N, C-alpha and C positions, 0 to 999 in steps of 0.2 A: 791463929797460927803463930810461933815463932820456931825460930831455927839459931841454936847456938846460945838460947836465953834473949834473942835479941829479935823482936815483934818485924812481921813484912809489913811493908809498906803498900800501900792501894796503886796501882799503875798510874801512872803522871797523869794530868789534867790534860797534857796536850795531845793525849792519843786520839784520835777522830776517828768515827765511824767510817770506814770505807765498801765498797763494795767489793767484797774477796771472791774469788773461786770462780773469776769468770772459765769459762769455756776455752782450753787449748785446740785450737782450730787441726782438722784431720792435716791440712796442708804445714799448719807450724811444726805438730807432728812429726812427720813424715821430714820434712828440713832437720830436726833436731836429732832425728834417730840415723838419718845417713849422717851425719858430722861425726857423732860419737862412732858408728859402725868402721868407719873410715880410719879410726885412729885406735892404733892399735893398744898405746900406752894405756888411754882412759878406759877401753876395756880390760884391759888385765885389771887396773883398779875397782871394775864395777865386778870383774870374777869373783876378786879377792874378799871384798866385802861381801858377798853374796853367800858365802862359804861359812860365814861367823853368825848368820840369820838373827841378825841385831833386831830388838823390838822397834820399829818404826826406822830402821836403818837408812840411812840415804849419805849420798857425795854431794854437797852445795855447792854454795858461793861461783865461786871462781872457775870450778872446774867444768861447770856449764856454760857459765856467763860466757866467760875469756873463748871456749870453743865456736861457740856462734860468733862471737867479737873477730877472731881470725877467720871464720868463714866469709865473713861480710868484708872484711879484708885482702880475702883469696890469698891469704900466708901460705906457701908452700911446707912451712916447718914451725910447727905450733908454737906458741908463746908458751916457754918455761914455766910450770906452775910453783909459785912459793909456798904454796900448801895444799895436802888433796884434803881438803874437810867433812869427817864422817861424821855423821850426826846422828843421833839414835834416841830414845825416850823412854829411860825406866826407870819409875820413879820409888822401887824397891831398892835400890841399888844407886846411890849418888856418890860414892867416893871416886877421888880421882884415881887410889889405885886401879880400879876397876876399869878407868880408861885408858891406862898405862898399860894395863893387860893386853886391851883389846889392840891398841895401838903395836904393840908387840908381835902380837898375832900375825896381824896385817904387814908386818915390816917383814913376816918371815915369809911370807907368799909374795911379796912385791917389794924388793927392799929398796930398789931407784926410786919409790913415790916416798915423797915429804910427808907422809900423814899427820892430820891432827884429828884427837878424835873427842868429842865435846857429849855430855850426856845433857839434851836439852832441861830433862826432869829438875836439872839446877842450874839452870846458866839465868832463872828469871831473880835468882839472889843477886848475882854477879852484876845486873843490871836495874836493880832496884826496882824491878816488878812483882806482881801480884802471880801465883804460880801459873804455869803452862800448861794446857791441859792435851797438849801432844806436838809433833816435832812441827806441824803446818802452821801451827800456831807461834810458836818461837819462831819460825822462819821468817812469819810476816813482820817481826818487830827489828829484823836488820835494817843498817842506813840507808842502803840504796836500793829502790825498787827493784832495779834489773840483778841484783843480787840474790834476792828472794828466789832463789830455784835450787831445786833439786833434784838427783835422778839415782833410781835402781834398778837393777835388773833382777827379773822374778826368776822363778824356779823354770818359766815355761820358754824364758829368753825375751821377755818382751819387754821393754823400757816402761816404768813406771814413773811420774814425775809428780813434786811438789810444787807448784808455783801459784800462792797465792794470789798475784795478781797477774796472772795469764803469762803470755809469755810475748804479746805485743808488743811492749815497749822495747826488748830484746830484740826482738825481729827491724824495728826501726834504726837501730844502733843510735841509741841515747844511754845515758845516764843521767839517774834523776834522783833525787828526792823519795824517800819512802812516804807516802802520802799517810797513813795511818799515822805515823810516828814521827813526825819532822823534824830533823835535828842538821838544822843548815850549815851551824858551824863544824859541826863533827863530818858532814857530809864535806864539805869543802874542803876540810884537812887532809882527808882521806884521798880527795881528787889529787891533791897535789901530790901527797906524800908516795902513794901507789904509782903514778905518773900515767894514768890511763890514757890522756889524750896526748900524750907523747907514744905511749905504745901500740896506740890506737887512734891515729890521726884523724881519720875519719868520722870519729862521734861525736856528738851533739850533746852539750851539756845541755841542762834543762834544769835550772833551777826554779820552783814550783813556788818558792817563798817570795 
């Protein structure tokens, strides 16, 4: 397969086979759901996303990860989000113009949120991977294990999660390298530049390399 005349490369050789899709326990689910329900800002974002009915539309990364860290630190005021990362999967319309239109629609409903929108059906090109088959597969390639989480609100007001590595590490208050595709240099750089250990001083850095 080729895109813009350039052949796609195979997945990097350092992608490891790991056990994905572990069960999110009922206790973990209740804990995270209670965090979200108590956060009006995050709930507004989830309601806004739901109205668009995007294919495999979720809010991922720090939206859920940071909320858990804030709760573990017993913060009264949530840590401000740099981005509200919306992901979806549409292999038929992969233009950035489509992403901008979605972002504008979200801003109309929730203008205070710093929306970022990425169609995961095209993100494999940016990362030099083989095409992804779903948002969950794309999510499983992110740098930190604890960042590989996403959530959406269903039509019957239940929370639906994507968590290819489960939520156990998030509950342990760690920040660790993604074991499926470890990139320790990128991981270390992100830990430093994003100042996670300063913002959440009880976090434990787990470098599996």
